N, C-alpha and C positions, 0 to 999 in steps of 0.2 A: 737433676736440675732441669728446668724448662728452658727450651731454646727460644730465641727471640721470635721465630715464626709461630711457635705454639702460643705464645703470649699475644701476638698480633691477631690471632684468630679467636681470642676469647670474647665471649658475649655474656652479658649479665643474665643470670638464670631467671631473675624476677622480671626485669623490664625488657629483656631481649634486645638490648642496645649494646653497642660496642663498649668494651672496657676502656676507660680513659685514665683512671687514677688508681694508684696502688697505695694503700695505707701502710706505712712502714712501722707503725707501732707494734711491738712484739705482743702486747696484750690483746690486740684485735683478733677476733675469731677468723678462721680461714675464709668462711663464706662472706665475711664483711671486709676482707682485705682488698678485693678487686671491685672497683666501683665504676658504673657508667655515670654519665652526667646527671641523670634523674635521681639515682641513689645518692650521689654526692649532695645534690640539692636537698633531698629529704634528710640527709644526715646533718647538714648545716641547720635546717629547719628555722630559717630566718625569713621573715616577711619582706625583707629588703631585696631578696633575690628571686628571680624567676627565670625559667628556661626560655630561650629565645622563641621557640615554637609556641609555647604557651602565651607569651607576650603578644606575638603576632595574632594568634587566635582571639585574645582578649580585645585587642585593638579593632579587629574586624567585627567582633560582636558589638562593641561600643558604636562603631560607625553605622551598623545596621539598625541598632536601637535609636540612634540619633535621626536616621532617615525616617523611621516609623513615627517618631515624635513630630517631626516636621510635617509629614503627610497628614497626621491627625490635626495638627494646628491649622494647616491649610484648609482642611475640610470644615473645621469649626469656623474659621474666618469666612468661608463661603456661605455657610448657613446663616451667620449673623449678618 
């Protein structure tokens, strides 16, 4: 049986992130029992969920894109 300290040190072999969730279903394969946040998100596979870091990156990308659009609009207004 694994001690608590062994479980605390576990990291997802696929994503290399800390294990946060244990699937208690007996039918779940051993490699799918211990899930990091990203694998849990992938398992849920629902477009209504996103990881916080991905959401922050998406917001930053949208802000950069909005700045580019505003700069182009300003250039066009100056030309006209």
